[in-house]
MARZAZA-443214 format. One record per residue (C-alpha): x, y, z; residue in one letter; residue number from 1. Coordinates in Angstrom, 2 decimals, decimal comma. Layout:
      c1      c2      c3 resn resi
       X       Y       Z    a  NUM
...
***
This chain:
      c1      c2      c3 resn resi
   11,88   78,28   21,65    m    1
   11,53   81,94   22,15    r    2
    9,19   83,39   23,57    k    3
    6,74   85,12   21,36    n    4
    7,13   88,77   23,49    c    5
   10,36   89,36   24,91    r    6
   10,30   91,08   28,29    s    7
   11,73   94,29   29,46    l    8
   14,07   94,52   32,46    l    9
   14,09   98,66   32,67    l   10
   17,56   99,86   33,85    a   11
   16,24  102,62   35,45    s   12
   14,65  100,76   38,13    l   13
   17,96   98,22   38,64    a   14
   18,73   99,16   42,15    l   15
   15,15   98,53   42,84    t   16
   15,08   94,93   41,30    c   17
   18,10   94,26   43,02    g   18
   16,47   95,21   46,18    l   19
   13,82   92,42   45,59    l   20
   16,22   89,91   44,23    a   21
   19,04   89,94   46,73    s   22
   18,34   92,52   49,66    c   23
   14,91   91,42   50,98    l   24
   14,53   88,22   52,77    s   25
   10,53   88,18   53,47    s   26
    9,15   88,42   49,71    g   27
    9,05   91,60   47,82    p   28
    5,34   93,35   48,01    e   29
    5,44   93,55   51,53    k   30
    8,77   94,90   52,27    p   31
    8,22   97,11   49,70    l   32
    5,03   98,57   51,06    g   33
    6,44   98,85   54,82    a   34
    9,27  101,05   53,02    m   35
    6,60  103,55   51,35    a   36
    5,05  103,68   54,75    d   37
    8,52  104,53   56,61    a   38
    9,35  107,03   53,58    m   39
    6,10  108,88   54,20    e   40
    6,58  108,69   58,00    k   41
   10,01  110,00   57,78    n   42
   11,06  106,68   59,77    d   43
   14,62  106,12   58,15    s   44
   14,89  103,19   60,99    a   45
   12,01  101,28   59,84    a   46
   12,65  101,97   56,44    f   47
   16,44  100,50   56,94    l   48
   15,47   97,52   58,69    a   49
   13,57   96,10   55,24    q   50
   17,17   96,19   53,48    m   51
   19,88   93,99   54,00    d   52
   22,67   96,56   53,96    m   53
   26,16   94,53   53,35    p   54
   24,08   92,82   50,34    l   55
   22,52   96,12   49,09    f   56
   25,82   97,86   49,41    a   57
   28,12   95,19   47,50    a   58
   25,36   94,85   44,96    n   59
   25,67   99,31   44,50    e   60
   29,65   98,79   44,59    a   61
   29,57   96,19   41,81    r   62
   27,07   98,41   39,63    n   63
   28,81  102,06   40,43    m   64
   29,47  101,73   36,63    t   65
   26,41  101,62   35,20    n   66
   24,06  104,45   34,49    e   67
   21,46  104,57   37,49    n   68
   18,88  106,85   37,97    e   69
   18,48  105,95   41,61    a   70
   22,26  105,63   42,72    l   71
   22,46  109,36   41,01    n   72
   19,82  110,17   43,37    m   73
   21,74  109,44   46,37    l   74
   24,74  111,02   45,18    d   75
   23,39  114,37   44,65    s   76
   21,80  113,98   47,84    l   77
   25,30  113,08   49,63    g   78
   26,79  115,99   47,92    q   79
   24,18  118,26   49,08    d   80
   23,94  116,75   52,84    l   81
   28,27  117,08   52,87    g   82
   28,53  113,04   52,71    l   83
   30,40  112,85   49,89    g   84
   29,28  111,51   46,13    g   85
   29,42  108,22   45,01    m   86
   32,77  108,43   43,61    d   87
   34,20  108,38   47,22    q   88
   32,75  104,72   47,84    l   89
   34,83  103,01   45,40    l   90
   37,30  102,04   47,92    g   91
   35,67   98,98   49,72    s   92
   32,21   97,75   50,24    a   93
   31,85   98,62   54,11    l   94
   32,63  102,26   53,28    n   95
   29,59  101,82   50,92    m   96
   27,63  100,83   53,07    e   97
   28,58  103,25   55,79    d   98
   27,69  106,13   53,42    k   99
   24,56  104,80   52,17    l  100
   23,27  103,88   55,51    r  101
   24,12  107,61   56,40    k  102
   22,67  108,95   53,28    s  103
   19,25  107,13   53,72    l  104
   18,81  107,41   57,14    t  105
   19,31  111,27   56,64    r  106
   17,63  111,59   53,36    g  107
   14,48  109,52   54,66    v  108
   14,38  111,18   57,79    s  109
   14,22  114,80   56,35    t  110
   12,33  113,96   53,56    g  111
   15,19  115,10   51,41    e  112
   15,48  111,77   49,68    l  113
   12,05  111,85   48,25    m  114
   12,07  115,00   47,19    a  115
   15,56  114,50   45,37    h  116
   13,92  111,65   43,51    c  117
   10,59  113,89   42,96    r  118
   12,83  116,19   40,62    k  119
   14,28  113,53   38,46    a  120
   13,84  113,75   34,74    e  121
   12,79  110,20   34,82    r  122
    9,43  109,74   36,69    p  123
   10,13  106,13   37,48    d  124
   12,92  107,04   40,24    c  125
   11,96  104,09   42,96    p  126
   12,70  106,32   45,91    w  127
    9,32  107,38   46,64    v  128
    6,25  105,85   48,37    p  129
    4,19  105,24   45,07    e  130
    7,20  104,17   43,41    s  131
    7,98  101,52   45,47    l  132
    4,11  100,66   46,55    r  133
    3,35  100,22   42,72    n  134
    6,21   98,35   41,69    a  135
    5,62   95,08   39,64    k  136
    7,57   92,76   40,91    v  137
    7,95   89,49   38,06    v  138
   10,60   86,79   37,67    e  139
   12,55   87,71   34,36    l  140
   13,90   84,97   31,97    g  141
   17,45   85,07   30,27    p  142
   16,27   86,92   27,12    d  143
   14,62   90,07   29,04    a  144
   15,92   92,75   27,40    a  145
   17,85   95,62   29,14    v  146
   16,01   98,94   28,79    a  147
   16,51  102,61   30,08    s  148
   13,73  104,94   29,97    v  149
   13,53  108,72   29,68    t  150
   10,31  110,89   29,61    t  151
    9,42  114,39   29,95    p  152
    8,82  115,13   34,11    a  153
    5,45  115,79   33,42    e  154
    2,09  114,75   31,50    g  155
    1,83  111,62   29,57    a  156
    0,75  110,98   25,63    g  157
    4,07  112,28   24,70    w  158
    5,46  110,86   21,49    p  159
    8,02  108,12   21,81    l  160
   11,35  107,38   20,17    v  161
   13,20  104,34   20,28    v  162
   16,99  104,06   20,68    l  163
   19,29  101,61   18,44    c  164
   22,53  100,50   19,26    h  165
   25,22   98,87   16,90    g  166
   26,94   95,44   17,07    f  167
   28,56   94,75   20,27    t  168
   27,36   98,04   21,13    g  169
   25,08   99,23   24,18    s  170
   22,11  101,13   24,94    r  171
   24,34  104,03   25,79    g  172
   24,68  104,06   22,22    g  173
   28,40  105,21   22,45    d  174
   27,82  107,92   24,77    g  175
   25,19  109,30   22,40    h  176
   21,80  108,11   23,64    f  177
   21,72  109,57   26,98    g  178
   22,17  113,03   26,14    p  179
   20,00  112,58   23,02    l  180
   17,18  111,14   25,45    a  181
   17,53  114,16   27,56    a  182
   17,11  116,67   24,43    r  183
   14,10  114,87   23,82    l  184
   12,68  114,64   26,72    a  185
   13,14  118,59   27,20    h  186
   10,94  118,77   24,36    a  187
    8,09  116,85   25,55    g  188
    9,59  113,40   23,60    i  189
    9,85  109,87   25,58    a  190
   12,64  107,27   24,85    s  191
   13,75  103,93   25,34    i  192
   16,96  102,50   24,83    a  193
   17,65   98,73   24,87    m  194
   20,74   96,37   25,02    d  195
   19,95   93,78   22,23    f  196
   20,45   90,25   22,42    p  197
   24,31   89,57   23,92    g  198
   25,21   93,57   24,46    c  199
   25,72   95,15   27,27    g  200
   23,91   94,31   29,99    e  201
   22,17   91,43   28,40    s  202
   22,09   88,05   29,68    e  203
   22,02   86,41   26,85    e  204
   24,18   84,89   24,54    p  205
   25,56   86,96   21,51    f  206
   24,34   84,04   19,58    t  207
   20,72   85,10   19,98    a  208
   21,95   88,48   18,58    y  209
   19,44   88,19   14,86    t  210
   17,17   90,69   12,93    l  211
   14,22   88,81   14,43    t  212
   15,27   88,96   17,97    n  213
   16,09   92,89   17,62    i  214
   13,01   93,59   15,90    r  215
   11,21   91,72   18,66    a  216
   12,82   93,88   21,19    d  217
   12,07   97,01   19,37    m  218
    8,19   95,76   19,21    t  219
    7,98   94,71   23,05    a  220
    9,19   98,00   23,84    a  221
    6,98  100,14   21,94    i  222
    3,83   98,15   23,54    a  223
    5,76   98,67   26,90    y  224
    6,02  102,62   26,40    m  225
    2,64  102,45   25,57    g  226
    0,80  100,33   27,90    v  227
    3,29  101,52   31,09    t  228
    3,82  105,40   30,38    y  229
    0,94  105,93   28,32    g  230
    3,56  107,19   25,34    a  231
    1,57  107,79   22,01    d  232
    3,09  105,24   19,66    t  233
    0,94  106,53   16,89    n  234
    3,98  109,36   17,06    r  235
    6,71  106,97   16,55    l  236
   10,37  107,62   15,87    g  237
   13,45  105,44   15,59    l  238
   17,26  106,37   15,55    v  239
   19,83  103,70   14,51    g  240
   23,00  103,55   14,45    h  241
   25,47  101,05   11,94    s  242
   23,54   97,65   12,58    m  243
   20,98   99,38   14,84    g  244
   20,17  101,56   11,59    g  245
   19,88   98,76    9,50    r  246
   17,27   97,16   12,08    a  247
   15,55  100,59   11,95    v  248
   15,52  100,51    8,15    s  249
   14,05   97,25    8,12    l  250
   11,42   98,28   10,49    y  251
    9,98  100,77    8,67    l  252
    7,85   98,45    6,71    d  253
    5,29   98,85    9,07    g  254
    4,63   95,21    9,76    r  255
    4,00   96,30   13,68    d  256
    3,97   99,82   14,14    y  257
    4,03  102,54   11,82    p  258
    6,78  104,71   12,38    v  259
    6,62  108,80   11,79    t  260
   10,32  109,71   11,25    a  261
   13,81  107,52   11,43    a  262
   17,28  108,90   11,79    a  263
   19,77  106,52   10,34    l  264
   23,27  106,87   11,71    w  265
   25,99  105,19    9,17    s  266
   23,67  102,41    8,81    p  267
   25,03   98,97    7,79    a  268
   22,58   99,07    4,81    d  269
   24,10   96,92    2,30    n  270
   21,88   94,11    0,34    t  271
   22,23   90,62    1,80    g  272
   24,86   89,73    3,43    l  273
   27,28   92,73    2,07    d  274
   25,28   94,30    5,11    g  275
   28,17   92,54    7,09    l  276
   30,56   93,82    5,20    e  277
   32,01   95,31    8,52    f  278
   33,15   91,86    9,57    l  279
   35,17   91,48    6,71    a  280
   35,50   93,42    3,55    h  281
   35,93   90,34    0,87    d  282
   32,71   88,59   -0,12    a  283
   34,34   85,38   -0,44    d  284
   35,49   85,61    3,39    e  285
   31,75   86,68    4,33    r  286
   30,77   83,48    2,72    a  287
   33,00   81,39    4,76    a  288
   32,01   83,12    7,86    l  289
   28,64   82,00    7,29    r  290
   29,77   78,60    6,10    q  291
   31,15   77,87    8,91    t  292
   28,59   79,09   11,31    a  293
   26,13   76,85    9,33    d  294
   28,42   73,87    9,91    e  295
   28,90   74,50   13,77    n  296
   25,81   76,72   14,81    g  297
   28,12   79,49   15,34    s  298
   31,31   81,58   14,39    v  299
   33,92   82,95   16,42    e  300
   34,64   86,44   15,47    l  301
   37,66   87,06   17,68    p  302
   38,05   91,24   16,65    q  303
   35,07   91,72   18,30    w  304
   35,08   89,07   21,31    g  305
   31,78   87,35   20,02    v  306
   30,44   84,20   18,49    a  307
   27,80   85,21   15,96    a  308
   24,99   82,67   15,27    g  309
   24,00   80,67   11,84    a  310
   20,96   82,39   12,00    a  311
   22,70   85,96   11,74    l  312
   23,82   84,95    8,40    f  313
   20,69   83,54    7,26    d  314
   18,72   86,48    8,71    e  315
   21,20   89,14    6,97    m  316
   21,29   87,27    3,82    a  317
   17,43   87,54    3,09    a  318
   17,20   91,13    3,97    s  319
   17,11   94,33    2,13    d  320
   16,78   97,32    3,54    p  321
   17,24   99,84    1,15    c  322
   14,28   98,24   -0,63    g  323
   12,18   98,87    2,73    v  324
   13,80  102,41    2,90    l  325
   12,53  103,20   -0,80    a  326
    8,85  102,34    0,34    g  327
    9,07  104,64    3,21    y  328
    6,38  107,40    2,93    p  329
    8,16  109,07    6,29    g  330
   10,48  111,75    7,53    a  331
   14,04  110,10    7,02    l  332
   17,69  111,57    8,53    l  333
   20,71  109,99    7,04    a  334
   23,99  110,56    8,28    a  335
   27,52  108,89    7,44    f  336
   31,32  109,51    8,84    t  337
   34,70  109,97    7,01    g  338
   35,38  107,29    9,63    g  339
   32,83  104,68    8,03    d  340
   35,14  103,85    5,18    a  341
   37,01  101,50    8,00    e  342
   33,55   99,30    8,35    l  343
   31,32  100,39    5,37    l  344
   32,34  100,33    1,69    s  345
   31,51  103,64   -0,70    e  346
   28,64  100,93   -2,11    d  347
   26,74  100,92    1,31    t  348
   26,81  105,06    1,51    v  349
   26,13  105,28   -2,34    a  350
   23,00  102,92   -2,00    l  351
   21,45  104,73    0,91    v  352
   22,13  108,25   -0,83    q  353
   20,84  107,12   -4,19    n  354
   18,03  105,16   -2,44    t  355
   16,90  108,25   -0,44    l  356
   17,11  110,45   -3,53    a  357
   15,00  108,57   -5,89    t  358
   11,70  108,51   -3,09    r  359
   11,18  111,78   -4,16    d  360
   10,76  113,05   -0,47    l  361
   12,63  115,18    1,08    p  362
   15,07  113,92    3,73    f  363
   17,72  115,59    5,96    v  364
   20,76  114,67    4,13    d  365
   24,05  114,53    6,66    m  366
   25,82  112,23    4,37    t  367
   28,95  114,54    3,75    n  368
   28,50  116,38    7,11    d  369
   30,55  114,23    9,15    f  370
   34,46  113,87    7,78    p  371
   36,15  114,60   10,80    d  372
   34,10  111,91   12,74    a  373
   34,78  108,09   13,09    n  374
   32,23  105,16   12,45    h  375
   31,08  105,97   16,16    n  376
   30,92  109,89   15,64    y  377
   33,41  110,81   17,85    q  378
   36,72  112,87   16,73    a  379
   38,92  111,02   14,08    a  380
   42,57  110,47   14,52    e  381
   43,86  113,74   13,57    g  382
   40,85  115,91   13,66    s  383
   40,89  119,52   14,87    d  384
   37,30  118,72   16,03    a  385
   36,66  117,49   19,45    s  386
   34,61  114,33   20,81    d  387
   31,94  117,10   22,66    a  388
   31,55  118,88   19,01    e  389
   30,88  115,98   17,31    i  390
   28,74  114,96   19,25    a  391
   26,75  117,78   20,02    a  392
   26,61  118,07   16,09    r  393
   24,85  114,24   15,35    i  394
   22,89  114,83   18,62    e  395
   21,14  118,28   18,42    n  396
   20,76  117,67   14,57    a  397
   18,87  114,49   15,13    t  398
   16,77  115,60   18,40    a  399
   15,77  118,74   16,11    e  400
   14,86  116,16   12,92    f  401
   12,70  114,18   15,46    l  402
   10,74  117,26   17,78    v  403
   10,04  118,68   14,42    s  404
    8,50  115,47   12,46    a  405
    6,85  114,03   15,89    l  406
    5,66  117,37   17,48    r  407
***
């Protein structure tokens, strides 16, 4: 049985968590306290004595392709100190260890590592004494949701935005969520993005990817941001792409948290099992997929590289996102692209447009603004527009909408 409240592992603290899990040998809290003391005394030898550098280097070599705030700090510091950036370290773990040792030795002894970390947009960068001392060491279960948090550099009580990716996606949101989060932070709004079950760095099987579990992750993230960061959960915004848009639409029923504003990027919002039209355009084929999942517990989806569980089909069949949208009184933005036709039907686009129009409330209508984009808001094949230009359009418009609604 799943836990009632799903836990969160912050990706921005993944490096610290890695230290606790595999790089410290004598229990976590005491070495972290010793590292904090060493940083305050600029004692690099004492700092490094608490670390298993070979394991640390191997772990960081494996994580080089992941967004990592702490590692970015070392990259920036290495460049400033003339030791080379982290992109030069991919050749070998031994070189990684040597470079990390040099960067940490110099950074701790001069205090520059701590100074770099304090300049970070995210206040949870681990390379400062208070972060090391305040780190909460918990044993995470296999259903922990991996998340990235971005906050303004100062203050508290910020509005909050939850960023929800699509089917088999990740918390990066096809490259859009990071820049959007930075724009929001600059405007005084905090955000959190998660890897939903079976996606990104989640260690759960994809069969755990269900509407119920996605909603539980969203609720856990909102509660976490309120308790841990002091975010104002009464000023809540949601952004959802594709299936993330369906999850956002369903969340607008207000059963967990009231939502002030929601941005829907190409939401998979057709009614019931038709919402899975991106798996099979034909209704009979979708019914066959559901039957196989019901008979076997799951069904393989080779084109997506995953196996979807029976619960996903059952919950999709029982859900009506546009029915929820029709009764939602808050601010809305809706966008679709020319390339959505590969995955979403004209009926889906029309259903969302008509639902929002009949609410008799103003909304930001971008349903015809991206004829040159594919479903992931990148340049469509043959388009004169660039990926960057299209990304800027959707990210800037969404940021402006959320700032206007939440500030």
